[in-house]
N, C-alpha and C positions, 0 to 999 in steps of 0.2 A: 726173423725179419731183416737183419743186417745183411744177410746173404742175398735176399731178394732185392733189397735197395742197392747193394754193392753191384749186382748184375745191371741194374738200370744205370747206375753211375758209370760203369765200364762202357756201356753202349753209347752214353753221351759222350764219354771221353773219346771214343772212336770217331764220332761225328766231329768233335773239336779238333782231333788229330788230322782229319780230312781237310778241314778249313786251313789249318796250319800248313800242311803239306802243299796246298795249292798256292801258298804265298811265297814270294821270292825274298821278302824282307819282313822281319817281325820285330816289333818294338815291345819289349817286356816292361810293364809298369807294375811295381810292387810296393807293398808296405814296408816301412822301415824298422819293423820289429823282428824278433827271431823267426816267427812263423813266415813273415814276408820275405826275409832274407834267404831262408832255406828254400822257400818257393822259387824265388828268382834264380837261385843256384841250380835247382833241379831243372827248371825250364831252360836255362842257359846251357847246361850240360847235355840235355836231351836234343836241343836244337843244333848244338855243335856236333854231336855225334851223327845227326841226320844231315849235316852240311848246309843248314839253313842260316843264311846271314841274319844277324840280329844285333840289337843293342839293348841297354837296360837303364831304366830310370827308377829311382826310389822316391816315394813321397810320404809325408806324414799323415795325409788325409786325402781323400778323393772327392772332388766336388766339380761343379760345372766349370769353374775357372781353371782347374787343373786340367780337365779334359781339353779345354780350348787351347791351353798353352803347350801341351805335350802331344796333342793328336792332330796337328795341322797337316800332316803329309798323308793324303788320302791314298797314296800308292802302297802304304804299308798296311799290315794287319797288326792290330794292337792286342797284345796278350796281357790281360789284367790278372795278377795272381795276389791272393789273399786280400783282395778288395775288388770293387766293381758292382757287386750285387745290390748295393744300396743306391747306386746312381744309374741303374738300368735305363731309366728314361732319357737321361743325358746322353748316355752312349748311343742309344738308338737315334735320338733326335739330331746328333752330330753327323750322322751319315757315315761314320767310319766303319770299316770291317773290323770286327772284334770277336775275341774269345775270352770268357771269363772263367777263371778257376778260383772259386771263393767258397766261404763257409759261413759268412755272416748272414744275419736275418735279411730276407728279401724286402725291397722297397721299390715301388713303381707301379705303373699301370699293369693290369692283369695280363694284357697281351705280350708284355715284355718279360714277365717273370713266371708264366705258366709252364707246365711240363712240355706242352706241344707248341711252344711259342714259334711263330714264323718270323717274327721281327728280330728275335735274338736266339737263334737255334744253337749257337755255340756257348751256351751258358751251363757250366758245370757247378752245381751247388746242392748239397744234401737236402736243403729246405725245399727244393723243387719237388723232391720225391718223398717228403714226409719225415725225413731224419733231422736230427738236431746237431747243428754245427758247433755247439759249444763243448760237446764231449764225444761225438761219434766220428768225426773226421775234421782235421784242420785244413787251413789253406794249403800247407805243404803237402797234405795228404791228397787233396784234389789235384794239385799240380803233378804229383807223383803218378796218379791215374793217367793223366795226359801223357806223361813221360812213357809209361808203359805202353800206351796206345801208339806212340810215335816209333817204337822199336822197329828197326829193319831186321835184326836178328832176335828171335824170341829170348827173353831174359836179359837182353842187353842192358836195360836200365833198372834191373832189379836191385842192383847195389845202392841205388839212390833211396831205397827204404830207410837207410841209416839217418840221413839228414832229414828225411820226412818225419822220422820220429823225434828228432831234435826239435823240429818246428812244432810238433804236437805238444811236446812237454813244455816249450816255451809258451805256448798258448794255454797251458794248464788244463789240457784236455783229460788228464788223469785225475783231476781233483775230485770229481763227484764220486767215483768208486775206488779211489786210491790205486787205480791201475788203468790202463788203456783197454777200451772195450769197442765193440761193434767194428766198424770199418777200420778204425785205427788199429784194432787187434789183428785184422787180416793183413794189413800192411806190416805190422810188427812181425808176425809169423813169416811173412815172405822174406823179411830181413834176416830172420834167424835161419831160414832155409838157405839163404844165399851166403851165410857165414859172416855177415857184417854186424850182427846185433845179438845180444844175449839179454836175459832179464831174470830177476830173482827178488824175493822179499828181502828187504834190508832196512837199515835206519833211514828215515825219510829226511833227516836234516841235511842241509846244504854243505858241501865241501869235502865229500868223503875221498876224493882223489888227491886233493891239493892242500888240505888244511890239517894241522895237528887236531887231534880229537878234542882238546880242551878248547880250541878256537871254534870248532864246529858248535860246541855247546854255548860258548860265549856269544856267538853272533846269531844264534837262532832267534827268530822273531815270530815264527808261525810253527808251533805255538810259542807264546811268550812264557818263559819258565822262571818264575820269581826265584832269585838267589843264584841263578845261573846266567840267564840272558844279561849280557852287559857286564858280568862280574868275572873277570879273569881269575882272580884268586879263588872265588867260590868254585869255579869249574875245576881248577887244579886240585883243590881240596876234595872235591867229589870223586875224582879219579883215584886220588891217592888212597882214599878210604876203601876203594874197590880193589886196590893194588893192580891196576891195569891202565895202560894208555899214557901214564906219566910217572916218572920217578925222578928224584933229585940226582941220582947217579946217571941214569941213562937218557935223561931228558924226555921230550915229547914224541909220541908216535903218530903217524898218520893212521887214519882208519883202515886204509888198504894194507898196512903193515901188520894188522892184528890177525890172530887166528880166529877161526869160527867161534871157539870157545871163549875167547876174550871179548869178541863182539857181543855175543850172547850175554856175557856177564854185564857189560855196560847197559845193554838194552834193558835187562831185568832190573838193574839198579836204578835206571832212569824211570822205569814204570813204577817202582816202589817209591821213588822220591816224589813222583807227581801224584801218586795215590795219597800220599801224606798231606799234599797240598789240596786234596779234595778236587782234583781234576775231574771234569765230566768225561763220560765214556768216549765221546767223539774226539775229545782232545787226546785221550790216551791212545786211541786207535790211530790217530794221525802220526804217531811216532814211528810206526813201521808201515811201509808200503812197498809196492813193486817198483823196482828201480832198473834203469836201462843202460846198458853198457855198449859202446861202439868198440868191438873187440879188436879191430885192426889199428886202433889208436894206441899210443904209448901209455902203459900204466903210469899213474902219477901226473898225467896231463889233464887239464880241464876238458880236453876234447874227447876223453874216454867215457866221461859220465854225461848222459844226455842233458841233465839239469844244468850242470856247470857249462857245457858247451853253449846251451841257449842263453845263459846269462852273459857269456863272452860276446855272442852275437848281438844281444840286446844292447850291450855297452857301446858297440860300434854304431848301431842305428840311432840310439838316443843322442849321439853327439854328431849326427850328420855325416857319418863315415860308414854307411851301410855297405858300400862297395868293398870296403876292407873285409867286413864279415863274410860277404859273398866270395871273395878271393880265398878266405880260409876254407870255406865249404868245398870249393872246387880243387883244393889241394895245395894251395900256397902255405907251406909250413915254415917260411923263412921271414921275409920282411913283413908280409901281411899279418902273420901270427904275432910277431914281435909288436907291431903297431896296435893290434887288437888288445894285447896284454896291457899295454900302456893305457889304453882307453878304459879297460876293465879296472885298473887301479884307480883312475880318476873317478870312475862310476861308483866304485865302493865308497870312496870318501864322500861323494855327494849324497849317496843314499844315507850314510851315517848322519851327515849334517842335516839332511831333510827330516830324518826321523827325530832328531834332537829338536828341530824347529817345532814340530808337531807336539812333542812332549812338553816344551817350554810354553808354547802359546795356547795349547789345549784344543780340544774338539768341541764345537758348539752343537748343543743338542736342540733339535726341533721335535715336533710331535712324532713324526714317522721317519725322519732321516737325522743324520748327524754329519757335520761337515767341518773341513778346515780350508781357510783361504790363505794362501801363501804369498800372494802378490808376485814379487820377483825373487823371493827367497829360495823357492824350489823351481828347478827348470821344468818347463811344461812338458818335456818329453819323459820325465821320470815321475810326475805327480801321481800317475796311476799306480806305479810300484810303491810309492810311499803310502798311498791310500791302503793297499793291500797289507803292507807291513804294520800300518797303524791299527788295523783292526784287531791286532792281538795285544795292543797296550792296555795297561790297566786304566780303568775309567772309560773304556769304549763299550758301547751297548751293542751286544751281539744280536739283539732283536730289531736292529735297524741297519739298513745299508749305509755304508760310509762314502762320503763325497769329498773328493779332493779337488781343489781349484787353484790355478796358477795363471799369471798373466802370460800371454803369448802374442806373437806378431799380429795374429788375426782377431784378437779379442781376449776372452778368458777361456782357457782349456778346462774342461770338466771331465773328471774320471770317476766312475761309480763302480763300487764293488759290493757284491752281496755274498750270501752263503747258501748252501743247499737247503738249509731249513727255511730260509727266507723264500726260496724258490717254491718250496712245497706249500707255503702260506699264500702264494699268488704273486710274488714279486717278479717282474719282468723288466729289467733295466733297459733292455734294448728298445722296447716301445716306449718307456718312460722318457728316456734321453731323446729319442727321435721326435716324439710328439710335443714334448714341453719346450725343447729347444727351438722347434719350428715356430711355436706361438710367439717367442721373443725375438724371432729373426735369425736364429742360428741353425746349425745342422748337427745331427747326432745319429747314433745307432750303435750296434755291436751285438752282444750276446745277452741272454736273460740274466746271467750272474755277473757279467762285467761289460760295461759299456761306456761310451764317451760322447762328448759334444764340445762344440765351440759356440760361444755366445757373445753378443756385443758386450762391451764393458759396462755400459750404463744399464744393463738388464739384470745384474747380479741378484739383487734382492727380490725382484719379481720372479725370476727364474727359481730361486730357492723356495719361495712361497708356493708357487704352482707345482713344483716338483714334490714338496712335502705333501700337498693335498692329492696329487696324482697317485703317489706311491701308497698313501693312506687308503685310497679307494681300492687300489689293487689288492691289498692284503686284508681288506675287510669284506671283499666280494664273496 
């Protein structure tokens, strides 16, 4: 099925490329997260190689006001990457020339989002062709297909598969199957063929390129491992008992410095440790998954591991410096990378503080959802990450989605996170966020497993009550 849909996607990408090539000036508008930043970098590189004049803007969200403010020049073509599909009506009604490379759930009048749309023919989105944008292809993946269609020399843009995969991992497209599948898989294999990517089963925990092993264990939050998560001394003792990864004489080792035998010893020890804690099967399985390496990046750099690279990019976007992340993607390894690393350090501190806030203030349980409201204590651009991290804390109910809320300039930012088990029971956070936020005068959307919204400040309790009822109906249907 993925091959059939990929063929349709490539044909649509060809049409989008035709529209782009007919334009003298293109304005790229992209989301400010890792998927959006890599999407913009792919588009910028492909347009540059084609000699097409262009500029780039990053936004936190796309709505009618954003389109009005950024799309006033009718002489340009507007290329929306990793967003646009939820505002197809606004784009059509504005009268601008537009191409959309997105993967989010479609929203709008049928004539604007159907497969044979005449009002918006340059719309590249897997949902149009019956695929799922939460795990089959990311925004960077759809933009990569456009880049391939823009090639003057066959294979010219195949190297961009590397950052397309970074975007996919940043969007957690590998979460459902613990590996990339479907169209993401095809893009991955193109990157391997081009010599820019490799993949293998490995420890799933974050920081394998840059952190000592005991720090990898200490900072893991998904899954939360009692006795190890947040416990430096406990992690050191764990490794010393295994006689690997840490010694008083030689100090700490990075994961990449270990032999395959030493790595296996730690994984086996970790599995045994978690079994003794009566971890459920799905939690045990989550300790090992397929991991992705950018083979042309320096070993020991966060740019070599797709997950660490994505986190670096997220740290630039979350602090309104997405252009710095894009500069790193297109090859700036000096000032831009230095700046990005500074932002990453700040990002990590804020994540720790945010998680501590949730631990201290607690999570409020409703019948079908659970939530925390942080006010101004957590930055609205990272509340979704905190929500994901909080789902592994003790006292969280895995039978309910978790909702994180924070104050923002436009009202209250809402970030909702679910699990694959909840999806199987009928949860669809995309429709829940879209429809319930609309009732209270806000906007929302996203994926079935992760979605967001912005709502008016005075609608919080009404929104939570309606959302609790809506999700209850979804999972009891």
